[in-house]
SELUM-567409 format. One record per residue (C-alpha): x, y, z. Coordinates in nm, 2 decimals. Last residue first. Layout:
<atoms>
east;north;up
X;Y;Z
...
</atoms>
This chain:
<atoms>
east;north;up
7.83;-2.07;-6.74
8.14;-1.86;-6.67
8.26;-2.06;-6.37
8.15;-2.39;-6.52
7.81;-2.50;-6.63
7.83;-2.85;-6.51
7.62;-3.10;-6.70
7.38;-3.35;-6.52
7.19;-3.63;-6.67
6.89;-3.79;-6.49
6.73;-4.11;-6.61
6.38;-4.25;-6.56
6.25;-4.58;-6.69
6.53;-4.77;-6.51
6.34;-4.95;-6.23
6.41;-4.67;-5.98
6.63;-4.39;-6.11
6.91;-4.40;-6.36
7.20;-4.17;-6.30
7.44;-3.99;-6.53
7.70;-3.73;-6.42
7.93;-3.49;-6.59
7.76;-3.56;-6.92
7.85;-3.61;-7.29
8.17;-3.82;-7.31
8.17;-4.07;-7.02
7.80;-4.11;-6.95
7.70;-4.07;-7.31
7.96;-4.32;-7.43
7.84;-4.57;-7.17
7.48;-4.52;-7.27
7.56;-4.56;-7.64
7.75;-4.89;-7.61
7.49;-5.14;-7.70
7.48;-5.13;-8.08
7.62;-5.32;-8.38
7.74;-5.60;-8.16
8.11;-5.70;-8.15
8.19;-5.50;-7.84
7.90;-5.64;-7.64
8.09;-5.91;-7.45
8.38;-5.67;-7.41
8.16;-5.45;-7.19
8.20;-5.07;-7.18
8.04;-4.90;-6.88
7.69;-4.79;-6.78
7.53;-5.06;-6.99
7.55;-5.35;-6.74
7.38;-5.14;-6.47
7.08;-5.04;-6.67
6.85;-5.33;-6.57
6.53;-5.23;-6.75
6.22;-5.02;-6.70
5.86;-5.12;-6.74
5.79;-4.86;-7.01
5.63;-4.52;-7.01
5.95;-4.32;-7.05
6.11;-4.05;-6.84
6.40;-3.82;-6.92
6.55;-3.57;-6.67
6.81;-3.31;-6.78
6.99;-3.11;-6.51
7.20;-2.81;-6.61
7.45;-2.71;-6.34
7.62;-2.41;-6.16
7.34;-2.16;-6.10
7.06;-2.40;-6.19
6.89;-2.47;-6.52
6.62;-2.73;-6.49
6.52;-2.96;-6.78
6.23;-3.20;-6.83
6.21;-3.46;-7.11
5.91;-3.68;-7.13
5.85;-3.99;-7.34
5.52;-4.04;-7.53
5.24;-4.28;-7.60
4.93;-4.16;-7.78
4.93;-4.44;-8.03
5.14;-4.73;-7.88
4.88;-5.00;-7.84
4.71;-4.92;-8.18
5.03;-4.96;-8.38
5.17;-4.65;-8.55
5.47;-4.62;-8.33
5.53;-4.99;-8.37
5.57;-4.96;-8.74
5.80;-4.65;-8.72
6.03;-4.84;-8.48
6.02;-5.15;-8.71
6.12;-4.94;-9.01
6.40;-4.78;-8.81
6.55;-5.11;-8.72
6.51;-5.30;-9.05
6.86;-5.31;-9.19
6.87;-5.68;-9.15
7.16;-5.68;-8.91
7.00;-5.38;-8.74
6.67;-5.57;-8.68
6.86;-5.87;-8.53
7.06;-5.65;-8.29
6.74;-5.47;-8.20
6.57;-5.80;-8.11
6.88;-5.90;-7.91
6.85;-5.58;-7.70
6.48;-5.57;-7.66
6.23;-5.35;-7.84
5.97;-5.26;-7.59
5.82;-4.97;-7.78
5.79;-4.73;-7.48
6.11;-4.82;-7.30
6.34;-4.99;-7.54
6.27;-4.78;-7.85
6.15;-4.45;-7.70
6.37;-4.44;-7.39
6.68;-4.55;-7.58
6.60;-4.28;-7.84
6.58;-4.02;-7.57
6.90;-4.13;-7.40
7.10;-4.14;-7.72
6.97;-3.80;-7.83
7.08;-3.65;-7.51
7.42;-3.80;-7.54
7.46;-3.69;-7.90
7.38;-3.33;-7.80
7.61;-3.32;-7.50
7.95;-3.23;-7.64
7.83;-3.02;-7.93
7.63;-2.81;-7.69
7.93;-2.70;-7.49
7.82;-2.46;-7.22
7.48;-2.63;-7.19
7.13;-2.50;-7.25
7.19;-2.52;-7.62
7.18;-2.90;-7.59
6.81;-2.87;-7.53
6.76;-2.77;-7.90
6.95;-3.04;-8.07
6.81;-3.30;-7.83
6.45;-3.18;-7.89
6.48;-3.21;-8.26
6.65;-3.55;-8.25
6.39;-3.70;-8.02
6.12;-3.53;-8.22
6.23;-3.70;-8.54
6.24;-4.04;-8.36
5.88;-4.02;-8.24
5.64;-3.91;-7.96
5.82;-3.66;-7.74
5.65;-3.45;-7.46
5.88;-3.17;-7.37
5.92;-2.99;-7.03
6.10;-2.66;-6.95
6.29;-2.47;-6.68
6.55;-2.20;-6.65
6.52;-2.03;-6.99
6.67;-1.70;-7.10
7.00;-1.83;-7.23
6.79;-2.07;-7.43
6.65;-1.79;-7.65
7.00;-1.69;-7.76
7.10;-2.04;-7.89
7.12;-1.95;-8.26
7.12;-2.22;-8.52
7.45;-2.41;-8.57
7.33;-2.68;-8.33
7.10;-2.83;-8.59
7.40;-2.91;-8.81
7.55;-3.09;-8.50
7.25;-3.32;-8.48
7.26;-3.40;-8.85
7.63;-3.48;-8.84
7.57;-3.71;-8.54
7.30;-3.90;-8.74
7.53;-3.92;-9.04
7.81;-4.06;-8.82
7.57;-4.31;-8.65
7.44;-4.43;-8.98
7.80;-4.48;-9.11
7.89;-4.68;-8.80
7.58;-4.89;-8.82
7.64;-4.96;-9.19
8.01;-5.05;-9.11
7.90;-5.29;-8.83
7.64;-5.46;-9.05
7.88;-5.49;-9.35
8.15;-5.64;-9.13
7.91;-5.89;-8.97
7.80;-5.99;-9.32
8.16;-6.05;-9.42
8.22;-6.28;-9.13
8.53;-6.21;-8.93
8.89;-6.35;-8.91
9.00;-6.15;-8.73
8.83;-5.97;-8.44
8.60;-5.68;-8.51
8.53;-5.39;-8.26
8.30;-5.09;-8.27
8.31;-4.75;-8.11
8.69;-4.73;-8.07
8.75;-4.44;-7.83
9.03;-4.54;-7.60
8.78;-4.70;-7.36
8.67;-4.93;-7.65
9.02;-5.03;-7.73
9.12;-5.10;-7.37
8.79;-5.30;-7.33
8.88;-5.52;-7.63
9.24;-5.57;-7.51
9.12;-5.66;-7.16
8.87;-5.91;-7.30
9.12;-6.09;-7.51
9.05;-6.07;-7.88
9.39;-5.95;-8.01
9.36;-6.05;-8.38
9.25;-5.70;-8.46
9.00;-5.47;-8.62
8.90;-5.14;-8.46
8.59;-4.98;-8.62
8.63;-4.60;-8.56
8.33;-4.38;-8.57
8.43;-4.02;-8.65
8.34;-3.80;-8.35
8.70;-3.70;-8.26
8.79;-3.59;-8.61
8.76;-3.21;-8.62
8.83;-3.18;-8.24
9.16;-3.37;-8.28
9.27;-3.56;-7.97
9.04;-3.85;-8.04
9.19;-3.90;-8.39
9.55;-3.89;-8.25
9.46;-4.15;-7.98
9.31;-4.37;-8.25
9.62;-4.35;-8.46
9.82;-4.44;-8.15
9.60;-4.74;-8.09
9.62;-4.85;-8.45
10.00;-4.87;-8.46
10.24;-4.62;-8.61
10.56;-4.75;-8.77
10.45;-5.12;-8.77
10.08;-5.22;-8.74
9.87;-5.40;-8.47
9.53;-5.24;-8.43
9.39;-5.24;-8.78
9.15;-4.95;-8.83
8.83;-4.93;-9.02
8.75;-4.56;-9.02
8.40;-4.41;-9.08
8.27;-4.08;-9.22
8.59;-3.96;-9.37
8.67;-3.62;-9.53
8.64;-3.39;-9.23
9.01;-3.40;-9.13
9.15;-3.35;-9.48
9.53;-3.35;-9.49
9.55;-3.47;-9.13
9.34;-3.77;-9.20
9.54;-3.88;-9.51
9.87;-3.83;-9.32
9.73;-4.03;-9.03
9.64;-4.32;-9.26
9.99;-4.32;-9.42
10.15;-4.32;-9.07
9.92;-4.60;-8.95
10.00;-4.84;-9.23
9.89;-4.96;-9.57
9.61;-4.70;-9.62
9.29;-4.76;-9.82
9.01;-4.53;-9.94
8.66;-4.67;-10.01
8.39;-4.43;-10.13
8.08;-4.62;-10.03
7.81;-4.75;-10.27
7.75;-5.08;-10.09
7.88;-5.30;-10.37
8.25;-5.25;-10.28
8.20;-5.34;-9.91
8.29;-5.71;-9.89
8.56;-5.68;-10.17
8.71;-5.38;-10.00
8.75;-5.57;-9.68
8.91;-5.87;-9.85
9.15;-5.66;-10.06
9.26;-5.46;-9.75
9.32;-5.78;-9.57
9.52;-5.92;-9.86
9.74;-5.61;-9.86
9.84;-5.66;-9.49
9.94;-5.34;-9.32
9.57;-5.24;-9.26
9.38;-4.91;-9.27
9.05;-4.87;-9.44
8.92;-4.51;-9.47
8.54;-4.49;-9.55
8.36;-4.21;-9.73
7.99;-4.21;-9.70
7.77;-4.02;-9.95
7.64;-4.33;-10.12
7.54;-4.46;-9.77
7.21;-4.26;-9.79
7.06;-4.31;-9.45
</atoms>
């Protein structure tokens, strides 16, 4: 992703913290905008809801604290998908989980290492650009999907994951709600299932900025040529069912179905929980974990 196009809002009531964060990020070609409290930040956001690609948000501030700013962001349909990095001195598990459930996609506890900050921000920006790309694809017409009741796709690479996600989402009443969740499940099946990239290995690759390069390398290796993941959909009277299968050995999905404070500081690991809570009405892994079924209700007028 081209980070030179990313605009980042940094919110903290301590000037020294603003200076430190800006110093860590100033050489990464971001547009950095600062706010000294929650009210100033919210005024900036309200004046231009689509300006920022990532928000670094202090949790404890006077006037308007970070949790209220986060709630305002999540209640605004123009801002709700902006990744929010919550920074705080409150590092208790219940505080971290509370922030994650409120919509903070990343967490940093003070003091934190500059390299960790850079990795988290880079991940947030990449996620934002990825989400923007998916939603851009949704702007194309969905008329053909109104005529479909069943379909199956064989998917071989990251580009096809995003392409299929942006099209299959049209089957659902609110495509913008489900597209990111479908993409998350497909990419998870590709990288963890077929390509056997483990959790810690992905963390290391992302910290080095090498994740996508490694995915592409493995896709071209002899053992993975010809491999695919499969997406199958069925449209029923009141629901849309999306089934995804990979060719891997499966995994223990149970820890990833909800937010976990132990993973809050990693650059990934919350996508399945976000998909379950935000994109689908039901999400169920089958057997050993190499098959997952997502269900979306169509509603009375679906």
